[in-house]
FILUMNU-742433 format. One record per residue (C-alpha): residue number from 1; residue in one letter; z, x, y. Coordinates in steps of 0.05 Angstrom, whole numbers, plus 32768, in hexadecimal, padded with zeros to 4 digits. Each point is the difference from the previous one (the first is absolute). Layout:
BEGIN
{pos:NUM; code:A; Z:Z; X:X; Y:Y};
...
//
This chain:
BEGIN
{pos:1; code:M; Z:7FB5; X:7DD6; Y:7DBB};
{pos:2; code:I; Z:7FEE; X:8049; Y:8001};
{pos:3; code:K; Z:8034; X:8035; Y:7FF6};
{pos:4; code:L; Z:7FF0; X:8042; Y:8021};
{pos:5; code:D; Z:802B; X:803C; Y:7FE7};
{pos:6; code:K; Z:7FFF; X:8036; Y:8034};
{pos:7; code:I; Z:800C; X:8048; Y:7FF0};
{pos:8; code:N; Z:8046; X:7FFE; Y:801C};
{pos:9; code:N; Z:8010; X:7FC8; Y:7FCE};
{pos:10; code:K; Z:8005; X:7FCB; Y:8035};
{pos:11; code:Q; Z:7FE4; X:7FBF; Y:7FE7};
{pos:12; code:I; Z:7FD7; X:7FD2; Y:8029};
{pos:13; code:L; Z:7FF3; X:7FB8; Y:7FEE};
{pos:14; code:F; Z:7FC5; X:7FE2; Y:8023};
{pos:15; code:N; Z:7FDF; X:7FC0; Y:7FF1};
{pos:16; code:Y; Z:7FCB; X:7FD1; Y:801C};
{pos:17; code:E; Z:802F; X:7FCB; Y:8016};
{pos:18; code:D; Z:802B; X:8030; Y:8028};
{pos:19; code:M; Z:7FC2; X:801B; Y:8024};
{pos:20; code:K; Z:7FE9; X:7FB9; Y:800F};
{pos:21; code:A; Z:8045; X:7FEC; Y:801B};
{pos:22; code:K; Z:8005; X:803D; Y:802B};
{pos:23; code:I; Z:7FBD; X:7FEC; Y:801F};
{pos:24; code:K; Z:8015; X:7FB9; Y:8006};
{pos:25; code:N; Z:803E; X:8015; Y:8026};
{pos:26; code:I; Z:7FD9; X:802D; Y:802E};
{pos:27; code:L; Z:7FD1; X:7FC7; Y:8013};
{pos:28; code:S; Z:8039; X:7FCC; Y:8001};
{pos:29; code:I; Z:7FDB; X:7FD4; Y:7FCD};
{pos:30; code:K; Z:802B; X:7FCF; Y:7FD9};
{pos:31; code:G; Z:7FCA; X:7FE7; Y:7FD0};
{pos:32; code:D; Z:7FD4; X:8025; Y:7FD0};
{pos:33; code:I; Z:7FCA; X:8031; Y:800F};
{pos:34; code:E; Z:7FC2; X:7FFD; Y:7FD4};
{pos:35; code:D; Z:7FF0; X:8043; Y:7FDF};
{pos:36; code:N; Z:7FBA; X:8002; Y:801E};
{pos:37; code:R; Z:8014; X:7FED; Y:8047};
{pos:38; code:N; Z:7FF3; X:8034; Y:8036};
{pos:39; code:L; Z:8040; X:8018; Y:8019};
{pos:40; code:L; Z:7FE3; X:8015; Y:8042};
{pos:41; code:E; Z:7FEA; X:7FB8; Y:800C};
{pos:42; code:L; Z:8047; X:7FEA; Y:7FF3};
{pos:43; code:G; Z:8018; X:802D; Y:8036};
{pos:44; code:L; Z:8012; X:8042; Y:7FDE};
{pos:45; code:N; Z:7FF0; X:8038; Y:802F};
{pos:46; code:S; Z:7FF4; X:804B; Y:7FF8};
{pos:47; code:L; Z:8046; X:8014; Y:8017};
{pos:48; code:Q; Z:801E; X:7FD2; Y:7FCD};
{pos:49; code:I; Z:7FD3; X:801E; Y:7FC9};
{pos:50; code:M; Z:8013; X:8046; Y:8013};
{pos:51; code:R; Z:8049; X:7FEE; Y:7FFC};
{pos:52; code:L; Z:7FF3; X:7FE3; Y:7FB8};
{pos:53; code:V; Z:7FDB; X:8040; Y:7FEE};
{pos:54; code:N; Z:803B; X:802B; Y:801A};
{pos:55; code:Q; Z:8034; X:7FD4; Y:7FDA};
{pos:56; code:W; Z:7FD7; X:8001; Y:7FC0};
{pos:57; code:R; Z:7FF7; X:804D; Y:8004};
{pos:58; code:R; Z:804C; X:8007; Y:8008};
{pos:59; code:E; Z:8006; X:7FD6; Y:7FC0};
{pos:60; code:G; Z:7FD0; X:802D; Y:7FDB};
{pos:61; code:I; Z:7FBF; X:7FDD; Y:8007};
{pos:62; code:D; Z:7FCA; X:802E; Y:801A};
{pos:63; code:I; Z:7FD4; X:7FCE; Y:8026};
{pos:64; code:T; Z:7FD8; X:800C; Y:803E};
{pos:65; code:F; Z:7FF5; X:7FD5; Y:803F};
{pos:66; code:S; Z:7FB3; X:8005; Y:7FFA};
{pos:67; code:K; Z:8001; X:7FE3; Y:7FB9};
{pos:68; code:L; Z:802A; X:7FC5; Y:8016};
{pos:69; code:I; Z:7FDC; X:7FF1; Y:8040};
{pos:70; code:S; Z:7FBC; X:8004; Y:7FDF};
{pos:71; code:S; Z:8011; X:7FC5; Y:7FD3};
{pos:72; code:P; Z:803B; X:7FD8; Y:8019};
{pos:73; code:Y; Z:8009; X:7FD3; Y:7FC5};
{pos:74; code:L; Z:8040; X:7FFB; Y:7FD5};
{pos:75; code:N; Z:7FDA; X:8003; Y:7FBF};
{pos:76; code:H; Z:7FDA; X:803F; Y:8019};
{pos:77; code:W; Z:8040; X:8022; Y:8018};
{pos:78; code:W; Z:8024; X:7FF2; Y:7FBE};
{pos:79; code:G; Z:7FC5; X:801E; Y:7FDB};
{pos:80; code:L; Z:8005; X:8040; Y:802A};
{pos:81; code:I; Z:8049; X:8004; Y:7FF5};
{pos:82; code:K; Z:7FFC; X:7FF6; Y:7FB4};
{pos:83; code:E; Z:7FC8; X:8035; Y:7FFE};
{pos:84; code:Q; Z:8027; X:8033; Y:8028};
{pos:85; code:M; Z:803D; X:7FF4; Y:7FD3};
{pos:86; code:K; Z:7FD9; X:800E; Y:7FC2};
{pos:87; code:V; Z:7FE8; X:8042; Y:801F};
{pos:88; code:E; Z:8047; X:8012; Y:8017};
{pos:89; code:S; Z:801E; X:7FEE; Y:7FBC};
{pos:90; code:K; Z:7FCB; X:802D; Y:7FDC};
{pos:91; code:N; Z:800D; X:8038; Y:8030};
{pos:92; code:I; Z:804C; X:7FFC; Y:7FF6};
{pos:93; code:N; Z:7FF7; X:8001; Y:7FB4};
{pos:94; code:E; Z:7FD5; X:8040; Y:8009};
{pos:95; code:Y; Z:8036; X:801E; Y:802C};
{pos:96; code:K; Z:8036; X:7FF1; Y:7FCE};
{pos:97; code:K; Z:7FD6; X:8020; Y:7FC7};
{pos:98; code:I; Z:7FF5; X:803E; Y:8028};
{pos:99; code:K; Z:8048; X:8006; Y:8019};
{pos:100; code:Y; Z:8021; X:7FFA; Y:7FBD};
{pos:101; code:M; Z:7FCF; X:802B; Y:7FD5};
//
């Protein structure tokens, strides 16, 4: 689970299983999805991906449609999200250092 502390002190909890469950729900899949399975081949479309991007941005995850559509696999998406959260966390820490000096 990744905790993302936003500047306004709102905490976001985001984990791989939640991401996977959300996509399974969108696709109406009851069983498991392999991490390296192409989500477009499973039926995920561009509008659904855009909706995920918008929802995740509201939750504090700065992800883009182009990054998701270019490699539509759960394991790749999770890597992008984790990397973005590392950058966000670093920027927040820098912001706090500047703000409270």
